[in-house]
Every structure is written in C-alpha cells, then in structure tokens.
N, C-alpha and C positions, 0 to 999 in steps of 0.2 A: 503493500499499499504506498503511496507517494502522498507526500504532504506539500501543498502548496501554501505560501503565507502571503496574507493580503495585507495592506497597510489602508484599506478603507474600510467603510461600515459593510459595503458587501461589493461582490463582482458578479456580473451576468453570465449566466450560462454559457452562450456561446463564446464570449470572452475568456472564461476559465478552459474550455475546450481547447481553445488556440494557446494560451499559456503553459497548460500542462502538455503540451504536444499530442493531445489527442485528437486534433483536427489541424491539417496544415493550413486552411484558409478558413475565412467566415462563412464563405458558401458551402464548404464542406460541413463545418459545425451545424448551419441551419438544416442541410439536408438529413444529417444523423439525428437532430433533434426531433425534426418533423415525422422521421420515420419511425420513432418511437424506440429507438436503440439506446438512448441515454436514460439511465437511472439516477433520481436523486432522493437521496436517504431512501434507496430500496424500491422506489416506484418509478415508473415511466414517466418522463416528463417532455412534453411537446411544446412548451412555452420557452423560447430562445432568450427571451429577456428575463427570465426566472431570476430573483436576486438571490444569490448564496451568500450566507454568512459563516462566520467561524463555527466549526462543528459540523457543518454540512458535509455529506460525501456524495461524490459523482462516480458512477460506473459506467464504463463501456468497452466492450470485447474482452470482459474478465478483469480488465484493469481498473482499481479503485483510486481515487484522489480524495484526501480529507483536506479540508480547507482549514487553516490555522489562523490566529491572529498574530501580525507580524509587528505590532507596536511595542 
C-alpha cells in the first residue's frame, strides 16, 4: 500500500490518480473513474471531482493508495 501526502484540505480523485501514477493523463483518469474501475474506501466511485481527505483510500487494479496529511 502506497501513501500519498497532501498539504491541502483535500485532493480531487482524478488529480490523485495522476499524482500516484495510477493514470498517466487526466483523460485516462476520467475514463477509469467513469468505467467504475476506481474504488474509494472500498466502494466504486464514478465522480472524478470527489474530494479525498487524509485517511481515505483509493484502489485501482489491485494497487491501493492511502492519503496522509503532510502538514
């Protein structure tokens, strides 16, 4: 499980996918999310603007990323 530190209150799901290297482009992230392939806290999420905060987890293709607070 990887950990991504954020220095803001939240990060949007599509931005997290790019930051974590789970998607190479915003377009790819959008398609993965729309297709229901991305799990947020264990549930499929199709909202690419979903606000993620410290403690949330995102899973794609068996790889899980946890969001941590980097303050």
